[in-house]
FIMAR-236236 format. One record per residue: z, y, x of N, C-alpha, C in turn. Coordinates in steps of 0.05 Angstrom, whole numbers, padded with zeros to 5 digits, always signed. Each point is the difference from the previous one (the first is absolute). Example, Ala and Ser with C-alpha at 12.3 -4.5 7.8 and 13.67 -1.06 7.14 Angstrom:
2
+00156-00114+00264+00000+00024-00018+00000+00024+00018;-00014+00021-00007+00001+00024+00016+00014+00022-00015;
//
This chain:
483
+00000-00024+00017+00000+00024-00017+00000+00025+00017;+00017-00001+00022+00001+00023+00018-00028+00006+00012;-00014-00022+00007-00027+00004+00012-00019+00013-00019;+00002-00006-00026-00017+00012-00020+00006+00030-00002;+00026+00007+00000+00008+00028-00001-00010+00015+00024;+00003-00012+00023-00010+00013+00025-00030+00005-00002;-00015-00021-00010-00029+00003-00002-00007+00022-00020;+00013+00001-00023-00006+00021-00020+00006+00028+00012;+00023+00002+00013+00007+00026+00012-00020+00008+00021;-00009-00019+00016-00019+00005+00021-00026+00010-00012;-00009-00013-00021-00025+00008-00013+00003+00028-00012;+00023+00005-00012+00004+00027-00012-00001+00021+00022;+00013-00006+00023+00000+00019+00023-00029+00005+00009;-00016-00021+00002-00027+00003+00009-00016+00017-00020;+00004-00004-00026-00014+00016-00020+00008+00029+00002;+00026+00005+00003+00010+00027+00003-00011+00014+00025;-00001-00016+00022-00011+00011+00024-00029+00007-00003;-00015-00018-00013-00028+00005-00005-00005+00025-00017;+00017+00003-00021-00002+00023-00017+00007+00026+00015;+00020-00001+00017+00008+00023+00016-00022+00008+00019;-00012-00019+00014-00021+00005+00019-00024+00013-00015;-00007-00012-00023-00023+00010-00014+00004+00029-00010;+00024+00005-00010+00006+00027-00011+00000+00021+00022;+00011-00007+00024+00000+00019+00022-00028+00005+00011;-00016-00021+00001-00028+00003+00010-00016+00016-00020;+00003-00006-00026-00017+00013-00020+00005+00029-00003;+00023+00010+00009+00006+00028-00002-00019+00017+00016;-00010-00011+00023-00018+00015+00017-00029-00007-00004;-00005-00024-00010-00028-00009-00003-00013+00011-00025;-00027-00002-00001-00014+00009-00025+00011-00016-00024;-00004+00011-00024+00010-00014-00024-00015-00026-00006;+00012-00016-00017-00013-00025-00008+00017-00014-00020;-00010-00023-00011+00015-00015-00020+00026-00011+00012;+00021-00002-00016+00026-00010+00009-00003-00029+00008;+00008-00007+00025-00002-00028+00009+00024-00017-00008;-00005-00026-00002+00022-00019-00004+00012-00007+00028;+00025-00008+00001+00011-00009+00025-00017-00025+00010;-00004-00001+00025-00014-00023+00014-00030+00000-00007;-00007-00001-00026-00027-00003-00008-00016+00026-00001;+00014+00023+00000-00014+00025-00002-00016+00003-00025;-00025+00010+00004-00018+00004-00023-00020-00023-00003;+00006-00022+00013-00020-00021+00002-00009-00010-00027;+00018-00002-00019-00007-00011-00027-00016+00020-00017;-00002+00024+00010-00016+00021-00014-00029+00001+00011;-00006-00017+00019-00026+00001+00013-00016-00026-00005;-00025+00003-00008-00018-00022-00004-00014-00005+00027;+00008-00022+00014-00011-00005+00026-00029-00007-00001;-00011-00006-00023-00029-00005-00003-00016+00026-00002;+00013+00022-00007-00014+00025-00003+00019+00023+00008;+00007+00000+00026+00019+00020+00010-00011+00029-00004;-00026+00003+00004-00011+00027-00001+00003+00013-00027;-00002-00016-00022+00004+00011-00027+00029+00008-00004;+00018-00017+00010+00028+00007-00002+00007+00026+00014;-00011+00004+00024+00005+00024+00015-00011+00025-00015;-00023-00004-00013-00012+00022-00016+00019+00007-00023;+00011-00020-00013+00018+00005-00023+00025+00015+00010;+00011-00009+00022+00024+00013+00011-00005+00030+00007;-00024+00005+00011-00007+00027+00008-00001+00020-00023;-00007-00011-00024-00001+00018-00023+00028+00009-00008;+00021-00015+00007+00027+00007-00006+00014+00015+00022;-00005-00009+00025+00016+00011+00023-00017+00018+00019;-00025+00003-00005-00016+00017+00016-00015-00014+00022;-00014+00015+00018-00017-00012+00020+00015-00013+00024;+00026+00007+00003+00016-00012+00021+00025-00011-00012;+00003-00026+00000+00024-00012-00013+00010-00024+00016;+00023-00010-00007+00013-00022+00015+00003-00025-00017;-00007-00023+00011+00005-00025-00013+00017-00017+00019;+00017-00017-00012+00015-00019+00016-00013-00027-00004;-00014-00009+00021-00012-00027-00001+00019-00019+00014;+00019-00010-00016+00023-00014+00012+00021+00021+00006;+00014-00002+00023+00022+00018+00005-00009+00025+00016;-00025+00000+00010-00009+00022+00017-00017+00020-00016;+00004+00026+00005-00017+00020-00015-00028+00001+00012;-00019+00004-00018-00028+00005+00008-00010+00025-00013;-00009+00019+00016-00011+00025-00010-00029-00004-00007;-00009+00008-00023-00027-00004-00009-00014+00028-00001;-00024+00001+00012-00017+00024-00001-00022-00005-00020;-00002+00016-00021-00020-00004-00021-00017+00024-00003;-00026-00003+00003-00019+00023-00003-00009+00010+00027;-00024+00011+00000-00013+00008+00025+00016+00020+00015;+00011+00020-00013+00014+00022+00014+00025-00011+00014;+00015-00017-00013+00025-00011+00013-00008-00018+00024;-00020-00016-00004-00008-00019+00022-00011+00017+00024;-00017+00019-00006-00011+00017+00022+00022+00015+00014;+00019+00012-00015+00021+00016+00013+00017-00017+00019;+00005-00025-00009+00017-00018+00017-00016-00012+00023;-00021-00013-00006-00014-00016+00021-00018+00015+00018;-00009+00024-00009-00018+00016+00017+00015+00025+00010;+00011+00016-00018+00014+00024+00009+00025-00006+00017;+00014-00022-00006+00023-00008+00015-00005-00028+00012;-00025-00003+00011-00009-00026+00009+00018-00013+00021;+00011+00015+00019+00017-00012+00021+00025-00012-00012;+00013+00016-00018+00025-00009-00011-00003-00024-00019;-00024-00003-00012-00005-00022-00019-00017-00022+00013;+00000-00002+00026-00018-00019+00013+00013-00027+00005;+00024-00005-00009+00013-00026+00004-00012-00021-00019;+00004-00025+00007-00007-00022-00018+00024-00009-00016;-00002+00001-00026+00022-00008-00017+00006-00030+00000;+00021-00007-00013+00009-00028+00000-00020-00018-00015;-00008-00022+00014-00017-00021-00012+00011-00026+00011;+00022-00010-00011+00016-00021+00013-00016-00025+00008;-00019-00009-00017-00015-00024+00007-00017+00005+00025;-00013+00022+00001-00017+00006+00023+00016+00005+00025;+00024+00012-00004+00017+00005+00023+00009-00027+00013;+00004-00020-00016+00009-00026+00010-00021-00013+00018;-00026+00004-00007-00021-00013+00016-00010+00018+00022;+00000+00026-00003-00010+00018+00021+00021+00007+00020;+00026-00001-00008+00022+00006+00018-00003+00028+00013;-00011+00019-00015-00002+00027+00010-00023+00005+00019;-00018-00020+00003-00022+00003+00018-00026+00008-00014;-00021+00005+00015-00026+00006-00011-00003+00029-00009;-00019+00004-00019-00006+00027-00009+00011+00005-00028;-00004-00018-00018+00005+00005-00028+00030+00003-00007;+00017-00018+00010+00028+00000-00008+00019+00008+00022;-00010+00012+00021+00017+00009+00022+00009+00029-00005;+00018+00009+00017+00011+00027-00002+00005+00011+00028;+00006+00026+00001+00008+00012+00024-00020-00002+00023;+00010-00004+00024-00018+00000+00023-00020-00023+00000;+00009-00023-00011-00018-00023-00002-00025+00008-00015;+00004+00011-00024-00022+00008-00017-00018+00021+00014;+00012+00020+00012-00015+00022+00013-00017-00011+00023;+00012-00016+00017-00015-00011+00023-00022-00019-00008;+00006-00019-00017-00020-00020-00008-00022+00013-00017;+00007+00019-00017-00021+00013-00016-00018+00017+00018;+00012+00015+00018-00016+00017+00018-00020-00018+00016;+00011-00022+00011-00017-00018+00016-00022-00012-00018;+00007-00008-00024-00020-00014-00018-00022+00020-00008;+00007+00024-00007-00021+00020-00007-00019+00005+00024;+00012+00003+00024-00017+00006+00023-00018-00024+00006;+00011-00024-00002-00015-00024+00006-00022-00005-00021;+00006+00005-00025-00021-00003-00021-00023+00020+00004;+00007+00024+00009-00021+00019+00007-00017-00009+00023;+00014-00011+00021-00015-00011+00023-00018-00022-00008;+00007-00015-00020-00016-00023-00010-00021+00008-00020;-00002+00026-00005-00022+00010-00017+00008+00010-00027;+00026+00002-00006+00008+00011-00026-00011+00028-00004;-00016+00004-00021-00012+00025-00005-00026+00005+00015;-00008-00021+00015-00025+00003+00016-00021-00020-00009;-00023+00002+00012-00022-00017-00008+00005-00030+00006;+00015-00005+00021+00005-00028+00008+00015-00016-00022;+00020+00012-00012+00015-00014-00021-00017-00002-00025;-00017+00020-00005-00018+00000-00023-00020-00024+00003;-00009-00004+00024-00018-00023+00005+00013-00026-00008;+00026-00003+00007+00014-00025-00007+00003-00003-00030;+00005+00022-00014+00003-00001-00029-00027-00007-00013;-00021+00013+00010-00027-00006-00010-00008-00029+00004;+00007-00011+00024-00006-00028+00005+00015-00018-00019;+00025+00007-00005+00016-00017-00019-00010+00003-00028;-00009+00024-00007-00012+00004-00027-00024-00018-00005;-00017-00003+00021-00023-00018-00002+00009-00029-00002;+00021-00008+00015+00010-00027-00002+00011-00005-00028;+00013+00020-00011+00011-00002-00027-00023-00005-00020;-00022+00016+00003-00023-00004-00018-00011-00028+00002;-00003-00010+00024-00011-00027+00004+00018-00021-00013;+00026+00004+00001+00019-00019-00012-00002+00002-00031;-00004+00024-00011-00004+00003-00028-00026-00012-00010;-00021+00000+00017-00025-00013-00007+00003-00029-00005;+00019-00012+00014+00005-00029-00002+00011-00008-00027;+00009+00019-00016+00009-00006-00027-00023-00005-00019;-00025+00007+00009-00025-00006-00015+00001+00012-00028;+00014+00023-00003+00001+00013-00026+00017-00013-00020;+00016-00020+00008+00018-00014-00018+00027+00014-00002;+00015-00005-00021+00026+00013-00003+00018-00007+00023;+00015+00020+00010+00018-00004+00022+00023+00020-00002;+00023-00008+00011+00023+00017+00004-00003+00013+00027;-00003+00027+00002-00006+00013+00025+00024+00003+00019;+00023-00008-00009+00025+00006+00015-00001-00009+00029;-00007-00025+00004+00000-00011+00027-00020+00013+00018;-00025+00001-00009-00022+00011+00016+00006+00029+00008;+00010+00016-00019+00005+00028+00006+00024+00003+00019;+00018-00019+00001+00022+00001+00019-00010-00005+00029;-00020-00018+00002-00010-00007+00027-00011+00024+00015;-00014+00018-00014-00015+00021+00013+00019+00019+00015;+00019+00013-00013+00018+00018+00015+00018-00014+00020;+00007-00025-00006+00016-00016+00019-00016-00004+00026;-00026-00005-00003-00017-00004+00024-00004+00026+00016;+00000+00023-00013-00001+00026+00014+00025+00003+00017;+00023-00007-00011+00025+00001+00016-00001-00020+00023;-00010-00024-00006-00003-00020+00021-00017+00010+00024;-00022+00013-00007-00018+00009+00021+00013+00023+00017;+00018+00014-00013+00015+00022+00014+00022-00011+00017;+00014-00020-00011+00024-00011+00014-00008-00022+00020;-00018-00018-00008-00007-00024+00016-00027+00003+00014;-00015+00021-00007-00027+00005+00011-00022-00016-00014;+00007-00020-00016-00021-00016-00013+00007-00005-00029;-00021-00002-00016+00004-00007-00028-00002-00030-00004;+00007-00010-00024+00000-00028-00005-00020-00007-00023;-00010-00024+00001-00016-00010-00022+00017-00003-00024;-00011+00005-00024+00016-00001-00025+00010-00028-00006;-00010-00020+00014+00009-00027-00004+00019-00010+00022;+00006+00017+00020+00017-00007+00022+00028-00006-00011;+00011-00024+00005+00025-00008-00012+00024+00016+00010;+00000+00007+00026+00022+00016+00010+00000+00028-00012;-00024+00011-00003-00003+00026-00012+00010-00001-00029;-00008-00020-00015+00007-00003-00028+00030-00002-00004;+00013-00016+00018+00028-00004-00003+00016+00026+00007;-00009+00014+00021+00012+00026+00006-00002+00019-00023;-00024+00002-00012-00004+00018-00022+00017-00008-00024;+00002-00026-00005+00016-00010-00022+00029+00009+00003;+00011-00002+00024+00028+00007+00005+00005+00030-00004;-00018+00016+00011+00002+00029-00003-00001+00008-00029;-00020-00010-00015-00004+00007-00028+00023-00009-00017;+00011-00024+00006+00022-00010-00016+00025+00017+00003;+00005+00009+00025+00023+00017+00005-00002+00027-00015;-00024+00011-00001-00004+00026-00014+00005-00005-00030;-00010-00022-00011+00004-00006-00028+00030-00004-00007;+00014-00014+00017+00028-00005-00005+00016+00027+00002;-00006+00016+00020+00014+00025+00004-00005+00019-00024;-00022-00003-00014-00006+00018-00023+00009-00012-00027;+00013-00023+00001+00008-00014-00025+00026+00013-00011;+00004-00002-00027+00024+00010-00012+00026-00012+00012;-00001-00026+00007+00023-00013+00011+00008+00013+00027;-00020+00008+00015+00006+00013+00026+00013+00027-00005;-00007+00014-00021+00013+00026-00006+00029-00005-00006;+00007-00022-00013+00028-00007-00005+00014-00006+00026;-00013-00016+00018+00013-00007+00025+00004+00024+00018;-00018+00019+00000+00003+00024+00016+00023+00018-00009;+00006-00002-00026+00022+00016-00011+00027-00014+00004;-00001-00027+00002+00025-00015+00004-00005-00020+00023;+00001+00011+00025-00009-00015+00024+00014-00027+00004;+00024-00004-00011+00014-00025+00004-00015-00023-00013;-00016+00006-00020-00017-00021-00013-00019-00012+00021;-00009+00016+00018-00020-00010+00020+00013-00022+00017;+00025+00003+00007+00013-00019+00017+00011-00025-00014;+00007+00004-00025+00014-00022-00013-00014-00013-00024;-00022+00011-00009-00013-00011-00024-00028-00012+00007;-00007-00021-00013-00028-00010+00003-00020+00018-00013;-00025-00003+00006-00021+00016-00013-00024+00003+00018;-00020+00014-00010-00025+00004+00015+00004+00015+00026;+00021+00015+00002+00005+00016+00025+00004-00018+00024;+00009-00025-00005+00004-00019+00022-00027-00006+00015;-00022+00002-00015-00026-00006+00013-00008+00022+00019;+00010+00024-00004-00007+00022+00018+00008-00006+00029;+00024-00010+00004+00009-00006+00027-00017-00022+00012;-00007-00020-00016-00017-00022+00011-00028+00010+00007;-00011+00018-00017-00026+00011+00006+00001+00018+00025;+00021+00015+00003+00003+00018+00023+00002-00017+00026;+00014-00022-00001+00002-00018+00023-00027-00011+00008;-00016-00008-00020-00027-00010+00006-00017+00022+00013;+00000+00024-00012-00016+00022+00010+00009+00007+00029;+00026+00000+00004+00011+00007+00026-00010-00021+00021;+00001-00026-00007-00009-00020+00019-00029+00002+00006;-00016+00006-00021-00029+00004+00004-00006+00023+00019;+00014+00023-00005-00005+00024+00016+00010-00004+00029;+00022-00014+00004+00010-00005+00027-00020-00017+00016;-00013-00019-00014-00021-00016+00013-00023+00018+00009;-00008+00018-00018-00022+00019+00007+00009+00018+00023;+00024+00009+00000+00010+00018+00021+00001-00015+00027;+00008-00025-00001+00000-00017+00024-00029-00002+00012;-00020-00004-00017-00027-00002+00009-00009+00027+00013;+00009+00022-00012-00007+00026+00010+00013+00005+00027;+00025-00009+00003+00014+00004+00025-00014-00015+00023;-00011-00023-00006-00014-00016+00021-00026+00012+00009;-00012+00016-00018-00027+00012+00007+00000+00030+00001;+00024+00012+00002+00003+00029-00001-00012+00014+00024;-00016+00020-00005-00010+00018+00021+00009+00028-00007;+00020+00010+00013+00012+00026-00008-00020+00023+00003;-00020-00004+00017-00020+00021+00004-00021+00000-00022;+00000-00021-00017-00021-00002-00021+00012-00013-00024;+00019+00014-00015+00011-00012-00024-00020-00004-00021;+00001-00024-00013-00020-00007-00020+00007+00006-00029;+00026+00000-00006+00009+00003-00027+00029+00010-00001;+00012+00001-00024+00027+00011-00003+00020-00015+00017;-00001-00027+00000+00019-00016+00015-00002+00007+00030;-00024+00002+00010-00004+00007+00029+00012+00027+00006;-00004+00020-00017+00011+00027+00005+00031-00002+00000;+00011-00016-00018+00029-00002-00002+00011-00014+00025;-00013-00022+00009+00010-00015+00023-00002+00017+00025;-00020+00017+00002-00003+00019+00022+00024+00020+00000;+00006+00010-00024+00023+00018-00003+00026-00014+00007;+00002-00025-00007+00023-00017+00006+00005-00002+00030;-00022-00004+00015+00002-00003+00029+00009+00027+00013;-00009+00022-00012+00007+00026+00010+00030+00007-00004;+00012-00012-00021+00027+00008-00007+00020-00023+00004;-00008-00021+00013+00018-00024+00002+00025+00006+00017;-00001+00021+00016+00024+00008+00016+00020+00015-00016;-00008+00009-00024+00018+00017-00017+00014-00018-00020;+00026-00004+00003+00015-00018-00018+00002+00011-00028;-00004+00026-00003+00003+00013-00026-00027+00003-00014;-00021-00011+00012-00027+00003-00012-00002-00014-00027;-00015+00013-00017-00005-00012-00027-00023-00021+00002;-00013-00001+00022-00024-00018+00002+00009-00028+00010;+00003-00017-00019+00008-00028+00005-00020-00018-00014;+00001-00026+00007-00018-00019-00014+00007-00002-00029;+00026+00000-00007+00008-00002-00028-00010+00024-00016;+00000+00024+00012-00010+00023-00014-00031-00002-00003;-00013-00012+00019-00029-00004-00002-00006-00018-00024;+00014-00022-00002-00004-00020-00022+00004+00014-00027;+00021+00015-00003+00006+00014-00025-00021+00021-00006;-00008+00015+00021-00020+00021-00004-00027-00011-00010;-00008-00022+00013-00026-00012-00008+00003-00012-00029;+00023-00011-00006+00005-00010-00027-00002+00023-00020;+00011+00023+00007-00002+00024-00018-00029+00008-00004;-00016-00001+00022-00028+00007-00003-00015-00018-00019;+00006-00026+00001-00012-00019-00019+00009+00005-00028;+00027+00003-00004+00010+00003-00026-00009+00025-00014;-00001+00023+00015-00008+00025-00011-00030+00003-00002;-00015-00013+00018-00028+00004+00001-00017-00020-00015;+00012-00021-00011-00016-00020-00013+00003+00001-00031;+00024-00004-00010+00004-00003-00028-00005+00026-00015;+00008+00023+00011-00004+00025-00015-00029+00006-00004;-00016-00003+00021-00029+00005-00002-00014-00019-00019;+00006-00026+00004-00013-00020-00017+00007+00003-00029;+00026+00007-00005+00009+00004-00028-00015+00024-00013;-00003+00022+00016-00014+00023-00010-00029-00006-00007;-00014-00015+00018-00028-00007-00005-00002-00019-00025;+00019-00018-00002+00000-00019-00023+00004+00015-00026;+00019+00019+00001+00005+00016-00024-00024+00018-00007;-00013+00010+00021-00024+00017-00004-00022-00015-00014;-00005-00025+00008-00020-00016-00013+00006-00006-00029;+00026-00004-00006+00008-00004-00028-00005+00025-00016;+00006+00023+00010-00005+00025-00014-00030+00006-00004;-00015-00008+00020-00029+00004-00002-00012-00019-00021;+00011-00024-00003-00008-00018-00022+00007+00012-00027;+00023+00013-00001+00010+00012-00025-00018+00024-00008;-00011+00013+00020-00015+00025-00005-00028-00003+00013;-00018-00015-00012-00027-00004+00011-00016+00026+00003;+00006+00020-00016-00014+00026+00003+00006+00013+00027;+00025-00002+00009+00008+00010+00026-00013-00016+00022;+00000-00026-00003-00013-00018+00019-00030+00007+00004;-00013+00005-00022-00029+00006+00001-00005+00026+00015;+00018+00020-00004-00004+00026+00014+00005-00003+00030;+00020-00016+00007+00006-00005+00028-00024-00014+00014;-00010-00021-00014-00023-00015+00012-00025+00017+00002;-00004+00018-00019-00023+00018+00001+00003+00019+00024;+00024+00009+00005+00005+00018+00023-00004-00015+00027;+00009-00026+00001-00004-00016+00024-00030-00004+00005;-00015-00007-00021-00029-00004+00003-00014+00026+00010;+00009+00023-00010-00013+00025+00007+00007+00009+00028;+00025-00004+00009+00009+00010+00026-00004-00020+00022;+00007-00025-00006+00000-00021+00021-00025-00017-00001;-00008-00007-00025-00023-00018-00003+00008-00029+00004;-00020-00017+00005+00006-00029+00004-00006-00010+00028;-00010+00017+00018-00009-00009+00026+00020+00004+00022;+00023+00012-00006+00021+00003+00021+00027-00002-00013;+00021-00003+00016+00027-00001-00010+00011+00028-00005;+00018+00003-00020+00013+00025-00003+00017+00007+00025;+00002+00026+00006+00017+00009+00022+00017+00024-00009;+00019+00008+00016+00019+00020-00008-00014+00028-00003;-00022+00004+00014-00015+00025-00003-00011+00003-00029;-00004-00023-00013-00011+00001-00027+00020+00012-00020;+00026-00002+00006+00020+00007-00020-00003+00030-00009;-00006+00017+00019-00002+00029-00006-00024+00005-00019;-00019-00019-00001-00024+00004-00017+00003-00017-00026;+00023-00012-00004+00005-00017-00024+00025+00009-00014;+00000+00024-00012+00024+00011-00012+00010-00016-00024;-00018-00012-00015+00009-00015-00023+00015-00026+00009;-00012-00014+00019+00013-00024+00010+00027+00006+00012;+00001+00022+00016+00025+00009+00012+00021+00006-00021;-00009+00013-00022+00018+00006-00022+00011-00025-00013;-00018-00020-00004+00009-00025-00013+00021-00014+00017;-00004-00001+00027+00019-00013+00017+00027+00014-00001;+00000+00027+00001+00025+00014-00002+00013-00005-00027;-00016-00001-00021+00011-00005-00027+00012-00028-00002;-00013-00019+00012+00012-00027+00001+00028+00001+00013;+00002+00014+00022+00026+00001+00014+00021+00014-00018;-00008+00021-00014+00019+00014-00017+00008-00018-00024;-00020-00012-00012+00005-00015-00025+00017-00025+00005;-00005-00015+00022+00015-00025+00003+00027+00005+00011;+00005+00023+00013+00027+00007+00009+00012-00023+00016;-00012-00008+00022+00005-00025+00014+00030-00003+00007;+00013+00021+00010+00028-00002+00007+00015+00020-00017;+00009-00008-00024+00011+00019-00019+00024+00017+00010;+00017-00012+00017+00022+00016+00011-00001+00003+00030;-00023-00007+00012-00003+00000+00029+00023-00018+00012;+00002+00000+00026+00022-00014+00013+00023+00020+00001;+00025-00010+00000+00023+00018-00001+00002+00016+00026;+00007+00026-00004+00006+00018+00023+00030+00003+00003;+00008+00013+00021+00028+00007+00004+00001+00027+00015;+00022+00014-00004+00003+00025+00015+00014-00005+00027;-00009+00014+00020+00010-00005+00027+00025+00017+00007;+00007+00019-00018+00024+00016+00004+00008+00011-00027;+00025+00009-00002+00008+00013-00025-00018+00024-00005;-00010+00003-00025-00018+00022-00006+00006+00011-00028;-00002+00026-00002+00001+00013-00026-00028+00002-00012;-00003-00013-00022-00027-00001-00013+00002+00007-00029;-00012+00022-00008+00001+00010-00027+00029+00002-00010;+00017+00012+00016+00028+00005-00006+00018-00025-00002;-00011-00022+00010+00016-00025+00001+00003-00008+00030;+00023-00012+00006+00004-00010+00027-00007-00030+00000;-00021-00006+00015-00008-00028+00003+00010-00010+00028;+00018-00019+00000+00012-00008+00026-00019-00017+00016;+00004-00001+00027-00016-00016+00018-00001-00029-00009;-00023-00012+00004-00006-00028-00006+00000-00006-00030;+00000+00021-00017-00004-00005-00029-00028-00011-00004;-00002-00018-00019-00026-00012-00006-00015+00017-00021;-00026+00003+00003-00016+00016-00018-00025-00015-00009;-00006+00002-00026-00025-00010-00011-00017+00024-00008;-00026-00002+00007-00019+00021-00009-00018-00012-00022;+00001+00011-00024-00015-00011-00022-00029+00010+00002;-00018-00016+00013-00028+00008+00002-00013+00000-00027;+00010-00016-00019-00011-00001-00027+00001+00028-00012;+00021+00015+00007+00005+00026-00014-00022+00020+00006;-00015-00002+00022-00022+00018+00004-00027-00014+00001;+00000-00027+00000-00025-00014-00003-00009-00002-00029;+00020+00000-00018-00006-00005-00028+00013+00020-00019;+00002+00025+00009+00011+00020-00018-00019+00005-00023;-00026-00001+00005-00019+00003-00022-00005-00027-00013;-00009+00001-00025-00004-00025-00015-00030-00006-00003;-00017+00012+00017-00028-00005-00002-00006-00029+00006;-00021-00011-00012-00008-00027+00006-00014+00000+00027;-00004-00024+00010-00013-00002+00026-00028+00013+00000;-00016-00005-00021-00027+00011+00000+00000+00031-00001;+00015+00011-00019-00001+00029-00003+00011+00015+00024;+00020-00012+00013+00012+00012+00023-00020+00001+00023;-00017-00021+00003-00021+00001+00020-00020+00022-00006;-00008+00002-00025-00020+00021-00007+00011+00028+00005;+00026+00004-00008+00013+00026+00004+00000+00007+00030;+00009-00020+00016+00001+00005+00029-00028+00005+00012;-00019-00015-00010-00027+00002+00011-00013+00028-00006;+00006+00010-00024-00013+00025-00009+00016+00025+00008;+00025-00004+00010+00017+00023+00007-00007+00009+00028;-00013+00022+00003-00009+00010+00026+00023+00007+00018;+00024+00006-00012+00023+00007+00017+00016-00024+00009;-00007-00024-00010+00015-00023+00008-00005-00008+00029;+00022-00006+00014-00003-00010+00028+00005-00030+00001;+00001-00013-00023+00003-00029-00002+00026-00009+00013;+00021+00017+00000+00025-00008+00014+00021-00007-00021;+00000-00025-00010+00019-00008-00020+00027-00006+00013;+00001-00007+00025+00024-00008+00014+00007+00019+00023;+00023+00013-00001+00007+00017+00023+00009-00018+00022;-00002+00009+00025+00011-00015+00023+00030-00004-00005;+00011-00023+00006+00027-00006-00006+00018+00005+00025;-00003+00023+00012+00017+00008+00022-00004-00017+00025;+00021-00001+00016-00002-00013+00026-00002-00031-00002;+00006-00011-00023-00003-00029-00004-00027-00008-00011;-00019+00018+00000-00026-00007-00011-00012-00024+00016;-00014-00017-00014-00011-00024+00011-00016+00005+00025;+00006-00014+00022-00015+00003+00025-00029-00008-00003;-00007-00017-00018-00027-00010-00004-00014+00012-00024;+00009+00024-00009-00012+00012-00024-00030+00005+00003;-00008+00010+00024-00028+00005+00004-00017-00025-00001;+00010-00022+00011-00014-00025-00001-00002-00010-00028;+00021+00002-00016+00000-00010-00027-00021+00015-00017;-00001+00027+00003-00020+00015-00015-00028-00008+00008;-00004-00005+00026-00027-00009+00009-00007-00027-00012;+00019-00018+00000-00005-00027-00011-00006+00002-00030;+00015+00016-00015-00005+00002-00029-00029+00009-00005;-00008+00021+00014-00027+00011-00004-00022-00020+00008;+00003-00012+00024-00022-00017+00010+00000-00027-00014;+00023-00012-00006+00000-00025-00015-00012+00003-00028;+00009+00020-00014-00009+00003-00028-00029+00008-00001;-00009+00018+00016-00028+00008-00001-00019-00022+00009;+00009-00016+00019-00017-00023+00010-00001-00021-00022;+00022-00006-00014-00001-00019-00022-00018+00010-00022;+00002+00025-00008-00016+00011-00022-00029+00004+00008;-00005+00002+00026-00028+00002+00009-00014-00027-00003;+00015-00022+00002-00012-00026+00000+00003-00017-00025;+00018+00009-00018+00005-00017-00024+00004+00017-00025;-00008-00012-00022+00008+00010-00026+00025-00015-00008;+00019+00013-00012+00025-00012-00008-00002-00009-00030;+00005-00025-00005-00002-00011-00027+00027-00011-00009;+00010+00010-00022+00026-00009-00010-00004-00024-00018;+00021-00016-00002-00001-00024-00017+00008+00006-00029;+00011+00024-00004+00007+00009-00027-00012+00028-00004;+00001+00009-00025-00011+00027-00005+00018+00021+00012;-00011+00023+00007+00014+00021+00013+00025+00009-00015;-00002+00001-00026+00023+00009-00016+00023-00020+00001;-00005-00025+00006+00021-00020+00001+00013-00003+00028;-00010+00015+00019+00011-00002+00028+00027+00015+00001;+00020-00013+00009+00027+00012+00002+00004+00009+00028;+00007+00026+00004+00005+00011+00027+00029+00006+00005;+00018-00011-00017+00028+00005+00003+00011-00017+00024;+00015+00013+00018+00010-00015+00023+00020-00022-00008;-00001-00022+00014+00019-00022-00006+00027+00004+00013;+00002+00016+00021+00025+00006+00013+00000+00030+00004;+00022+00013-00006+00002+00029+00004+00026+00006+00013;+00007-00014+00021+00024+00005+00015-00008+00013+00026;+00000-00016+00022-00007+00010+00026-00030+00005+00002;-00017-00018-00011-00029+00003+00001-00011-00005-00028;-00020+00016-00008-00014-00005-00025-00024-00018+00005;+00000-00024-00012-00022-00019+00004-00017-00002-00026;-00026-00003+00003-00017-00003-00023+00005-00028-00013;-00005-00003-00026+00002-00026-00012-00021-00019+00011;+00004-00026+00000-00020-00018+00010-00026+00002-00017;-00023-00002+00013-00025+00001-00015-00021-00014+00016;-00022-00006-00013-00024-00011+00014-00024+00018-00007;-00020-00001+00018-00024+00015-00005-00023-00014+00015;-00024+00008-00006-00024-00011+00014-00013+00022+00017;-00006-00007+00025-00014+00018+00018-00030-00008-00001;-00016+00016-00014-00028-00006-00004-00017+00015+00021;-00013-00014+00018-00015+00014+00021-00022+00018-00012;-00005+00023+00013-00020+00019-00010-00024+00000+00019;
//
């Protein structure tokens, strides 16, 4: 009986402590719904559609508000002005990476995406410089993307105009661009090692964007003690790590520091230069995590956007027809599209931007954190506070349909086609490559094929199946009819 009393008293003390902590924190933070002890506002949030929940809260509490996702406060920025003011006007203070417990367990603070402080600054600076040396933003990287676009077309021809799910084929193309940058060579679409690597990378992205993972990230103890799909992430990471270490070993054996061939060679050269410095961020483990980040960020996001774009083009055949007419007029059939064509193809460019706006690929972006105590809009946000930026709030403020929004953008002479502001210092290192891939992959596909849906356009559903970490298009099939 005494043990029961002690247990009850202990629980009561914990609840009182939780309430006291929340009340003292909330006095300084932006307003928000009243949290429950331990669980916070978790039961008020639909993990399948977080962006809509954030929009509803903003109508009550304004563009800057606080949610408790578990016991920790999260500041939410809603609307273009609030996001711009924080991530751009106060970019340095908001340049930290917020808490993402599952990713932290596998990255251990290394790499680009989930690192912080000096690790992030050093590895990001090196990666940007190396990607530029390897042709990012130059003709050499464009040649690689064009080559892969033609390989993609040849693979699509093998479907013989029969119904197919484009998910797998569209994932191969951007993954191979990353492979050519990191390993110096691309892989055949039937290569078993390549397929397994891609499978592991894609599965991890899908799991990380699942509703269950949103639960785990808010209550990290579930990751350690509960079964679930998150267990596969660690297994996949171990496979990817072993694969990359084998590739790194091959590079070490053939390294010529005077003539680096790819990203791994540049990194190994840097490693030799800094091996006397015990505090250096350049280690083999950091190389493995950085390359993993390049695959994760550079494969699934691009392939998902292209896949969603094809679905929207099936839904709106009038838009597809105008794009293909512009391709025929500017590019023709005797050569491959190139980036110089984009400035002469305003309608196609508008469609691609509208696809990005409409699908809202990362509804809340990745979490940010503040690097020091900062006064923001009359509130004190303490160091290491987690922040979400609701990209939905400025991607979908208007309720125009996909078709009419494209027409409005196309006919507006003052439009600069900039639906997405740069997201401060954490902006994706491969943004330029992603934009290049979207334009070249889509225009090359539409130059060579007519898209045929298996159902009527009005029956095509474009509602995302997941709206947590990543918005994914619903599964569909189509026919690629050669022209």
